[in-house]
C-alpha distance (Angstrom), angle and dihedral (degrees) to the residues before:
residue distance angle dihedral
M1 . . .
E2 3.82 . .
H3 3.82 93.5 .
H4 3.81 97.3 44.9
G5 3.82 112.6 172.3
S6 3.81 93.4 17.0
I7 3.79 131.0 122.4
A8 3.80 110.3 -110.3
V9 3.80 117.9 -142.8
L10 3.80 112.1 -157.1
D11 3.79 110.1 -148.8
F12 3.82 114.9 -135.1
G13 3.82 92.8 171.4
G14 3.79 136.9 -95.9
Q15 3.79 118.9 82.5
Y16 3.77 100.5 -61.2
A17 3.81 113.4 89.7
H18 3.80 98.5 71.5
L19 3.79 92.7 41.5
I20 3.81 88.4 55.8
A21 3.81 91.7 46.9
S22 3.80 92.3 49.3
R23 3.82 90.3 51.3
I24 3.82 91.1 52.4
R25 3.82 91.6 47.8
R26 3.80 89.2 50.7
F27 3.80 88.0 59.2
G28 3.81 88.1 58.3
Y29 3.82 99.8 -100.1
P30 3.82 128.4 115.5
S31 3.82 114.8 -110.4
Y32 3.80 130.6 173.6
I33 3.80 137.6 -178.0
Y34 3.80 126.2 -115.7
P35 3.81 132.4 175.2
C36 3.79 110.4 -95.8
D37 3.82 92.3 -119.5
I38 3.82 95.1 53.7
N39 3.80 117.8 143.1
P40 3.85 105.2 -98.4
K41 3.82 90.2 -134.0
E42 3.80 88.0 69.0
L43 3.81 89.2 59.1
E44 3.80 96.6 55.6
G45 3.79 108.9 130.1
V46 3.81 97.8 30.6
A47 3.80 116.3 132.4
G48 3.81 95.4 -140.2
M49 3.79 144.9 -24.1
I50 3.80 135.5 -122.0
L51 3.81 119.0 -163.4
S52 3.80 109.9 -148.3
G53 3.78 131.9 -138.9
G54 3.79 122.9 -99.1
P55 3.82 140.7 -177.2
Q56 3.82 100.4 -114.2
S57 3.82 136.9 80.5
V58 3.81 116.6 -104.5
Y59 3.80 92.2 -134.6
D60 3.83 95.5 51.0
K61 3.78 118.7 109.1
G62 3.79 109.4 -99.2
S63 3.81 94.4 13.5
P64 3.84 116.7 149.0
Q65 3.82 113.0 -81.5
A66 3.80 133.5 -179.7
D67 3.79 128.1 -143.3
L68 3.82 111.9 -96.9
G69 3.80 86.8 -137.3
I70 3.82 89.0 81.6
F71 3.81 88.0 80.0
D72 3.81 90.7 59.1
L73 3.82 89.0 66.1
G74 3.81 88.0 77.0
V75 3.81 96.1 -139.6
P76 3.83 127.9 128.6
V77 3.81 115.2 -84.8
L78 3.81 129.0 -158.9
G79 3.81 120.6 -169.8
L80 3.81 118.7 -162.9
C81 3.83 123.7 -164.3
Y82 3.84 104.2 -44.1
G83 3.82 87.2 15.9
H84 3.82 88.9 56.1
Q85 3.80 90.9 50.6
W86 3.80 92.9 45.5
L87 3.81 90.3 53.6
A88 3.81 90.4 54.5
H89 3.80 92.7 43.8
A90 3.81 94.8 47.0
L91 3.81 97.5 43.1
G92 3.78 99.2 50.5
G93 3.80 104.9 -83.6
K94 3.78 127.4 115.6
V95 3.79 130.6 -105.4
S96 3.80 120.5 -170.0
P97 3.83 139.8 161.1
A98 3.79 109.5 -70.7
R99 3.79 118.2 -113.6
I100 3.81 87.7 -140.1
K101 3.78 115.9 27.2
E102 3.81 115.4 -143.9
Y103 3.80 121.1 -144.0
G104 3.80 124.2 167.5
K105 3.79 128.5 -5.8
T106 3.81 115.0 10.1
V107 3.82 133.1 169.9
V108 3.80 114.1 -121.6
S109 3.81 126.8 -167.4
K110 3.79 125.8 -156.1
I111 3.79 120.8 -125.7
E112 3.81 119.5 -132.6
N113 3.80 114.6 -140.5
G114 3.77 101.5 -157.9
K115 3.79 114.1 -120.6
L116 3.80 92.9 -17.8
K117 3.80 108.4 127.2
I118 3.79 111.6 -146.4
E119 3.79 113.2 -164.3
N120 3.80 110.2 -128.5
N121 3.80 94.8 7.8
V122 3.81 95.2 -166.7
F123 3.82 91.2 -156.1
E124 3.81 96.8 51.4
G125 3.80 112.1 135.3
F126 3.81 93.4 12.2
P127 3.82 120.5 129.5
E128 3.79 118.1 -95.9
S129 3.82 89.9 -97.6
W130 3.81 137.7 9.8
T131 3.82 140.8 170.4
V132 3.81 121.1 -90.3
W133 3.81 137.3 174.4
M134 3.80 113.7 -108.9
S135 3.80 129.3 -172.9
H136 3.79 111.4 168.1
G137 3.79 141.9 119.9
D138 3.82 94.9 -175.8
E139 3.80 129.5 57.3
V140 3.78 140.8 -165.8
A141 3.81 100.8 -99.4
E142 3.82 96.4 178.2
L143 3.80 127.9 23.7
P144 3.83 119.2 -124.3
P145 3.83 117.6 -111.4
G146 3.81 112.1 -76.7
F147 3.82 95.0 23.4
I148 3.81 127.3 119.5
R149 3.80 126.0 -155.5
T150 3.83 111.3 -117.0
A151 3.84 104.4 170.6
S152 3.80 140.9 17.8
T153 3.79 141.1 -178.8
K154 3.79 125.2 -149.7
D155 3.82 89.7 -97.2
C156 3.83 102.1 30.0
I157 3.79 114.8 52.9
N158 3.82 97.1 -175.7
A159 3.80 98.6 46.4
A160 3.82 91.3 142.7
M161 3.80 135.5 13.7
V162 3.79 141.4 172.4
D163 3.78 139.1 -160.2
P164 3.84 97.9 -151.3
R165 3.81 93.9 -169.8
R166 3.81 94.3 58.3
S167 3.85 97.6 27.1
I168 3.81 93.0 -122.3
F169 3.81 114.3 153.0
G170 3.80 128.6 -170.2
I171 3.82 124.6 -168.0
Q172 3.81 123.7 177.7
W173 3.81 97.6 -155.5
H174 3.82 131.4 70.9
N175 3.81 109.7 -101.1
E176 3.80 92.2 174.4
V177 3.83 95.4 69.7
T178 3.79 122.3 82.8
H179 3.82 92.0 -126.5
T180 3.83 90.7 73.0
E181 3.81 115.9 87.8
H182 3.82 112.1 -132.0
G183 3.81 89.3 4.3
M184 3.79 95.1 127.0
E185 3.81 90.7 46.8
I186 3.81 91.2 54.2
L187 3.81 90.9 51.2
R188 3.79 90.9 46.0
R189 3.81 92.6 50.5
F190 3.79 92.3 49.5
A191 3.81 91.2 47.2
E192 3.82 92.2 50.6
F193 3.81 90.4 47.3
C194 3.83 88.6 57.8
K195 3.85 91.0 56.9
P196 3.82 94.3 -141.7
A197 3.79 128.9 178.8
Q198 3.82 121.1 -89.6
W199 3.82 125.6 -91.2
S200 3.81 136.2 -174.1
I201 3.79 136.8 169.5
K202 3.82 86.9 -106.2
S203 3.79 91.0 55.9
Y204 3.80 88.7 47.1
A205 3.81 90.2 51.5
D206 3.79 89.1 53.4
H207 3.81 90.6 45.5
V208 3.81 95.0 48.9
G209 3.82 90.5 42.7
A210 3.80 89.4 59.0
Q211 3.81 89.2 46.8
I212 3.81 91.4 51.7
K213 3.81 92.5 51.9
E214 3.80 91.5 48.6
E215 3.82 94.2 45.5
V216 3.81 96.1 44.9
G217 3.80 97.1 41.1
D218 3.79 108.7 172.4
R219 3.79 94.3 -21.8
K220 3.82 129.6 103.6
V221 3.80 131.7 -121.4
F222 3.78 127.5 -126.9
M223 3.81 105.7 -159.6
L224 3.79 125.3 -158.9
V225 3.83 105.8 -145.9
S226 3.80 118.8 -164.2
G227 3.81 96.6 178.6
G228 3.79 92.1 -114.6
V229 3.80 122.8 122.9
D230 3.81 96.3 -98.3
S231 3.80 99.3 51.7
T232 3.82 91.4 39.6
V233 3.82 92.1 55.0
A234 3.82 92.4 42.9
F235 3.83 91.7 49.9
T236 3.82 91.8 48.1
L237 3.82 91.5 47.5
L238 3.81 92.5 50.4
N239 3.82 90.5 49.2
K240 3.81 91.0 50.3
V241 3.81 95.0 47.0
L242 3.83 100.4 38.5
G243 3.80 103.7 23.1
V244 3.82 128.9 -116.6
D245 3.81 92.7 -85.0
R246 3.83 90.9 64.7
V247 3.80 98.4 44.2
Q248 3.80 129.1 66.9
G249 3.80 119.4 -172.7
L250 3.78 125.4 -154.8
L251 3.81 123.0 -165.0
V252 3.78 110.5 -168.5
D253 3.79 116.2 -156.9
T254 3.80 98.0 -144.5
G255 3.79 95.7 176.1
L256 3.81 85.3 -116.5
M257 3.80 98.6 91.0
R258 3.80 129.9 108.5
K259 3.79 121.7 -85.3
G260 3.83 111.4 -70.5
E261 3.80 90.9 -4.3
V262 3.81 99.7 134.6
K263 3.81 92.0 54.3
L264 3.81 91.5 45.2
I265 3.81 92.2 52.8
E266 3.79 93.2 45.4
E267 3.81 91.4 52.3
A268 3.82 92.9 45.0
F269 3.80 93.9 54.6
A270 3.80 91.2 43.6
K271 3.83 88.6 58.6
L272 3.81 88.5 50.4
K273 3.83 88.4 51.3
I274 3.79 90.6 -122.2
N275 3.77 103.4 146.1
N276 3.80 101.7 163.2
L277 3.79 94.4 90.4
H278 3.81 120.0 112.0
I279 3.84 118.0 -161.2
E280 3.81 117.4 -150.0
D281 3.81 122.5 -171.9
A282 3.81 103.3 -144.0
S283 3.81 97.6 151.5
D284 3.83 94.2 120.7
E285 3.80 89.9 53.7
F286 3.81 93.6 50.3
F287 3.81 94.1 47.9
R288 3.79 90.6 46.8
N289 3.80 92.6 51.8
L290 3.81 92.9 45.6
K291 3.81 98.2 47.0
D292 3.82 94.5 102.8
A293 3.82 98.7 30.9
Y294 3.79 117.9 112.5
E295 3.81 109.5 151.6
P296 3.86 120.1 83.1
E297 3.81 95.6 -127.2
E298 3.81 91.3 45.5
K299 3.80 91.5 52.8
R300 3.81 92.8 48.6
K301 3.79 91.4 50.7
I302 3.81 92.7 49.1
I303 3.81 92.3 48.2
G304 3.82 92.1 48.4
D305 3.81 93.3 46.3
T306 3.82 92.2 46.6
F307 3.80 89.9 52.2
L308 3.81 88.0 57.0
A309 3.81 93.0 46.5
V310 3.81 90.5 51.6
Q311 3.78 90.2 47.0
K312 3.80 90.6 54.1
R313 3.79 92.1 48.9
V314 3.81 91.9 49.2
F315 3.81 89.0 48.9
E316 3.79 88.6 58.4
K317 3.81 94.4 43.1
M318 3.81 92.4 50.2
G319 3.80 93.3 47.6
L320 3.81 93.7 -110.9
E321 3.79 95.9 118.8
E322 3.79 96.1 97.1
D323 3.80 90.3 54.3
A324 3.78 91.6 48.2
K325 3.81 100.8 44.6
S326 3.77 95.1 95.3
Q327 3.80 113.6 77.3
K328 3.79 95.8 -173.2
P329 3.80 115.3 109.3
K330 3.79 95.8 -132.1
S331 3.81 96.6 48.7
S332 3.82 103.1 31.2
T333 3.80 111.1 111.7
W334 3.81 94.5 -158.1
L335 3.79 135.8 53.8
L336 3.79 125.0 -162.0
G337 3.83 112.7 -120.5
Q338 3.80 121.9 -151.5
G339 3.80 134.7 -179.7
T340 3.81 94.3 -135.0
I341 3.82 114.8 155.8
Y342 3.78 127.6 -164.9
P343 3.85 101.2 -93.8
D344 3.83 87.2 57.5
T345 3.80 91.0 59.8
I346 3.82 93.4 42.2
E347 3.82 94.0 54.7
T348 3.79 90.5 48.3
G349 3.80 90.0 55.2
G350 3.79 91.2 -103.9
T351 3.78 96.4 156.5
K352 3.79 125.1 68.7
H353 3.81 98.4 -104.0
A354 3.83 101.3 24.9
D355 3.81 122.1 116.6
K356 3.81 117.9 -128.0
I357 3.80 110.4 -109.8
K358 3.82 95.5 172.6
T359 3.78 138.4 -23.4
H360 3.77 109.1 -103.3
H361 3.82 113.9 -138.8
N362 3.83 87.9 -119.1
R363 3.81 88.9 59.1
V364 3.81 103.6 51.0
E365 3.81 114.8 134.8
A366 3.81 97.0 -96.2
I367 3.81 92.5 52.6
Q368 3.81 91.8 42.7
K369 3.81 88.5 58.0
M370 3.80 90.2 50.3
I371 3.81 89.7 50.6
E372 3.81 89.9 52.6
Q373 3.83 88.9 50.6
G374 3.80 91.6 52.4
L375 3.81 93.2 -113.4
V376 3.82 98.4 123.1
I377 3.80 130.2 73.0
E378 3.82 120.7 -163.4
P379 3.81 109.5 178.4
L380 3.83 94.9 -179.3
K381 3.80 99.4 45.5
E382 3.84 93.6 113.1
L383 3.82 95.3 49.6
Y384 3.79 135.8 88.9
K385 3.79 123.1 -137.1
D386 3.81 96.0 -97.7
E387 3.82 90.4 51.4
V388 3.81 90.4 49.1
R389 3.81 89.6 54.2
I390 3.82 92.1 50.7
L391 3.81 90.0 48.0
G392 3.81 90.0 49.9
E393 3.79 92.1 55.6
E394 3.82 89.4 45.3
L395 3.83 87.0 57.1
G396 3.81 90.9 52.5
L397 3.81 100.1 -103.7
P398 3.83 114.2 151.5
H399 3.80 117.8 -97.9
T400 3.81 93.4 -122.9
L401 3.80 91.6 57.0
V402 3.80 97.5 42.3
W403 3.82 94.4 47.5
R404 3.78 97.6 49.3
H405 3.78 113.6 129.4
P406 3.81 113.6 -88.7
F407 3.80 112.8 -94.9
P408 3.81 122.5 -166.0
G409 3.79 118.5 -111.7
P410 3.83 92.1 -122.4
G411 3.82 86.3 52.7
L412 3.78 118.3 -160.2
G413 3.80 87.7 -7.3
V414 3.81 89.3 88.7
R415 3.81 93.3 40.2
I416 3.81 94.6 55.6
L417 3.79 105.6 77.1
C418 3.78 116.0 -154.3
S419 3.79 137.1 -153.5
R420 3.77 138.9 -179.1
G421 3.79 86.4 -137.2
S422 3.79 101.4 -106.3
E423 3.80 118.9 126.7
L424 3.79 115.3 -110.8
K425 3.78 117.6 -129.6
I426 3.80 108.6 -104.0
D427 3.78 121.1 -157.2
P428 3.82 108.7 162.3
S429 3.80 97.2 -173.4
T430 3.75 130.4 146.6
G431 3.76 124.3 -119.1
S432 3.82 88.4 -98.7
G433 3.79 91.1 57.1
G434 3.81 97.0 -107.9
K435 3.79 123.1 129.8
L436 3.78 119.5 -99.8
K437 3.80 108.8 -90.5
I438 3.79 122.5 -169.5
D439 3.79 131.4 154.7
N440 3.78 91.5 -117.2
P441 3.82 135.8 74.6
Y442 3.79 109.3 -104.2
S443 3.80 145.2 172.3
V444 3.79 129.1 -156.8
L445 3.80 114.9 -131.9
P446 3.82 113.8 -124.6
I447 3.81 91.1 -132.9
K448 3.81 134.0 72.8
S449 3.80 136.0 -134.0
V450 3.80 136.4 -167.3
G451 3.80 120.5 -93.2
V452 3.80 138.3 170.0
Q453 3.79 119.1 -131.4
G454 3.79 125.0 166.3
D455 3.85 88.3 -2.0
G456 3.81 88.5 -62.5
R457 3.79 132.9 109.3
T458 3.80 120.4 -101.6
Y459 3.80 129.9 -174.5
R460 3.79 107.7 -162.1
H461 3.80 147.9 140.7
A462 3.79 128.5 -81.4
I463 3.79 121.1 -132.8
V464 3.82 122.0 -141.9
V465 3.82 121.1 -147.4
F466 3.78 124.8 -165.6
S467 3.79 130.6 -145.4
K468 3.80 137.4 -168.3
D469 3.81 86.9 -125.4
P470 3.83 101.6 40.6
S471 3.82 94.6 -178.6
K472 3.79 94.8 57.2
I473 3.81 120.5 82.4
T474 3.80 110.5 -156.6
P475 3.83 132.3 -165.2
E476 3.81 86.4 -108.9
H477 3.81 90.3 59.5
L478 3.81 91.0 51.3
E479 3.80 90.6 47.7
L480 3.81 89.9 53.7
A481 3.81 89.7 51.1
T482 3.81 88.5 61.6
K483 3.80 99.6 34.1
I484 3.80 100.4 49.7
P485 3.84 99.8 52.5
N486 3.82 90.4 43.2
S487 3.81 92.6 54.2
N488 3.81 101.8 33.7
Q489 3.78 123.1 61.5
E490 3.82 94.7 -158.8
I491 3.84 97.1 56.5
N492 3.82 130.0 71.7
R493 3.84 101.2 158.3
V494 3.81 136.1 45.6
L495 3.82 119.3 -158.2
L496 3.78 133.4 -171.4
C497 3.81 115.9 -143.2
T498 3.81 104.8 -130.8
S499 3.81 97.0 178.3
Q500 3.80 98.1 65.0
S501 3.79 141.8 10.3
E502 3.80 101.5 -145.3
R503 3.79 120.2 83.7
V504 3.81 117.8 -108.3
E505 3.80 134.9 170.8
F506 3.79 120.7 -117.1
S507 3.78 131.8 -141.3
V508 3.78 129.5 -158.7
M509 3.81 122.4 -122.2
P510 3.81 128.2 -155.4
G511 3.77 110.5 -97.0
A512 3.79 140.2 149.6
I513 3.80 127.2 178.3
T514 3.80 110.3 -64.3
R515 3.78 134.5 163.5
E516 3.82 89.2 -110.7
R517 3.80 93.4 54.7
A518 3.82 90.7 44.7
D519 3.82 90.9 51.8
L520 3.81 90.4 49.6
L521 3.80 92.8 51.6
R522 3.81 90.5 44.3
E523 3.81 89.8 59.0
A524 3.82 92.9 47.8
D525 3.80 90.7 47.7
D526 3.81 91.1 50.8
I527 3.81 91.5 50.5
V528 3.80 88.8 55.7
L529 3.82 92.6 46.5
Q530 3.81 93.7 51.3
E531 3.82 93.5 46.3
M532 3.81 92.2 48.6
R533 3.78 90.6 54.2
K534 3.80 92.8 45.9
A535 3.81 90.2 52.0
G536 3.83 93.0 46.5
L537 3.80 90.9 -121.1
Y538 3.80 102.3 114.7
E539 3.81 98.2 98.2
K540 3.80 92.9 38.4
I541 3.80 90.2 64.1
W542 3.81 119.6 72.1
Q543 3.79 94.9 -153.5
F544 3.81 137.3 -14.6
P545 3.81 113.6 -159.3
V546 3.80 114.0 -171.6
V547 3.80 111.2 -157.3
L548 3.82 131.9 -160.7
L549 3.82 116.5 -146.3
P550 3.82 126.0 -165.4
V551 3.80 87.5 -133.6
G552 3.80 128.4 116.6
K553 3.81 137.7 177.3
R554 3.78 120.1 -82.9
Q555 3.78 117.7 -163.6
K556 3.80 119.0 -150.1
G557 3.82 110.8 -81.2
E558 3.81 93.3 10.1
E559 3.76 132.4 105.4
G560 3.80 117.3 -110.8
Q561 3.79 115.6 -88.5
E562 3.78 125.3 -131.3
G563 3.80 91.5 -106.4
Q564 3.79 132.3 133.9
S565 3.80 136.0 -149.5
I566 3.78 137.9 -142.0
V567 3.81 125.2 -139.0
L568 3.81 120.8 -154.6
R569 3.82 111.2 -150.3
P570 3.85 111.3 178.6
I571 3.80 111.4 167.3
A572 3.80 138.6 -176.3
S573 3.80 118.6 -141.3
T574 3.79 144.0 134.9
D575 3.79 101.2 -151.7
A576 3.85 108.4 10.7
M577 3.81 91.2 -120.2
T578 3.80 90.0 99.5
A579 3.80 125.4 14.9
N580 3.80 140.9 176.6
A581 3.78 127.8 -145.8
F582 3.82 107.7 -101.8
V583 3.81 112.4 -130.1
L584 3.81 112.4 -136.9
P585 3.83 121.4 -156.3
P586 3.84 112.7 -93.4
E587 3.81 93.0 -116.4
V588 3.81 91.5 54.7
I589 3.81 91.9 48.5
Q590 3.78 89.8 48.9
T591 3.81 93.6 50.5
I592 3.81 94.2 47.0
T593 3.81 92.4 46.4
K594 3.80 93.0 49.3
K595 3.82 93.2 50.6
I596 3.80 94.7 45.2
M597 3.81 91.9 48.5
Q598 3.81 87.5 59.8
L599 3.81 90.8 63.0
P600 3.83 113.8 102.0
G601 3.80 115.7 -91.8
I602 3.82 98.1 7.3
D603 3.82 111.6 136.6
A604 3.79 101.8 172.4
V605 3.80 145.3 6.9
F606 3.80 121.2 -144.4
Y607 3.81 132.3 -168.7
D608 3.83 115.9 -144.1
L609 3.82 107.1 -136.0
T610 3.82 96.6 177.1
N611 3.78 125.0 118.5
K612 3.81 125.4 -142.5
P613 2.99 107.6 -81.1
P614 3.02 115.7 59.2
A615 3.81 91.2 30.2
T616 3.78 126.9 39.0
I617 3.81 117.5 -125.3
E618 3.80 92.2 -112.5
W619 3.81 119.9 47.9
E620 3.80 91.9 -129.4
C-alpha cells in the first residue's frame, strides 16, 4: 500500500473529497483520495476512511456505491452527508426523501445516551446545540443494526450516528466547510482516533519531487507560466527538482493580464535567479482569435488552444521542434508542465461523479488528449490554493509573490463578459409561478453568468438592488443575496448598485473581447488594487475579481446607450470551494466607485453580494 498509515477519503462526487483530504493534511496527517468503488484490497494499510458527500441519492439507479469489503479492513470509518446516508443504506438501515429538506445553516443538538460510554465520542465537551452546514434532500429514516443516534435537528432525527463496536461514525452535515461550528474539531478528533502517520508540506514536497523524477524520467519539461501563484510555484518546483537545464518556461503575454504584470513577473523571477523563462508577446494573436467569441466555454477553448499554438511556434523559434516532433509518450523528449490545482479539475468535472461547472483552460480538448497520452505533468494537481502557498514559501519564494490574489489562467478573458447585443428574455419568477417580490427596488441584468447550485452548473441572470446609501452594505442586503437565488430559479447573483441610489433599467450592448475593453478593465482592476493596499485590506481578502459587463443604463423611454459597467467581487475564503462576499467599508466603496466612474464609457458600478454557492467566484 503506497499510502500506508494514511486516511483514505472515498470520493462519492461533488466537491467534497479533496476539501476533506486537505483539512486532514493540515492537521499533520497524510490523506489521499480514492474512487468510492475502489477494490478494498488496494486500501490495506490505511489508518482510517472518510466517505465524502455527493449530489445524488443512494437509492437511485447508478448512484455511487462502495464495496462492502471496506468494512472488513477493521479501521475506523466516518461518513459525511452522502457518506452518512450510504452507511445507513449499505448496513441495513433505511434512507428516504426528507419531509423537510435542509440547505444551509441548521442548528443541531447532541443526544445523550445515558451511561453508555462511546469511545471517541466526537461530540464530547460540545455545547448542547451548535450551528452546522446542511445540504441534503434525503435523510436516514431508520438506523442500521448496532448503531446509536448521537445528534438530531428539528427536521432530521438521525443527523448523526455511531456503531461503537466497529468505530463507524455517520454525520449528515458537512464538517469540512468553514460554515460549520466545531467542524474542524470533529475531523481532527476522528483523524487522531485513527492514529495515522505524520504529514507536512515538506514531506509532500519530497514526495512530489520523487514523483516528478519518476514521471519525467530523462525527458525535459516545457512549462507554461501565467504569473499567477500556481504556475509560479509549479515552475519553481520543477526547476528545483529537475534543474534549470531540463526545464524551459514560457510566459505568454496574452493582452489579458493585469496592469504591469509582465514586467512584475520578469523582475520577480530575476530576483529568484530563474533565467530559463522566455516571454512571448502574442496579444495580437489572442485578440484576433477572440474577436467573434461570446460564450464563456467558447472563450476558454479559444484561449487554451491559442496557448498551445503559441507554444508550438515558440518551440520552433527556440530550436526545440526536433525534440518535440514525436507525440508518443515513450519517445517524446518533452512534457508540457502546467500549474493546475485540484479545484480546477473539480470544476471541469475531473472526478468520476462531479458535475462540470466550467472548462478550465488547462483542460481544453487538446490538452486533455495530451494528458491521456502521458505528455503533461501537473505537480500541484492534488493541492488546494492554501497548500500551494505554503509549498511556495517552503521553496523559498517571497511572501509578496506567493500571497498574491488568485488570478485565472485565461486572465481578463473570463472577466470581460461578451454579448452579441440582443436582449435576453427575463422572467424572474419563483418556482410557484409568482413574480419576484422583495422590499427593495431592483432591476434584472439582461446578461447571464455562471453559478454553482446543488453541485451543478447554472447559467442565470443577476439581479441589481438599489439603496438610498449605495456605499453601505447592510445585513438586509446580504440576506437578500441568499434569499433571492434560493427562491427564484432565474437568479444566481445579487448585486448592489454603488454608483447611484435611484432604480434604472439596463440594456446590453454588442461587445466581444478587444484590446480597448481589456485596457479599460485593466485600469479599473488597478484602481481596486491600489485602494485595497491603501486601506490595508489586500491580504484580508482571498480574491477580488473585477468584471466588465457590456451593460449600460437605459432611461425610461430612451434607447440603450453604448455604455459598460464594472462589477466589484471581493470574497473571503480559505479554499475556494465555499466563499462569502467580503464587505468593504463604505468609504472604500465610495472611493473606488468614484474613481471607476471617471473611466471613459462606464455607466454603472455594481457590488456582487453573492456567496459561493450559489454563485461561482468568477463570473465565467
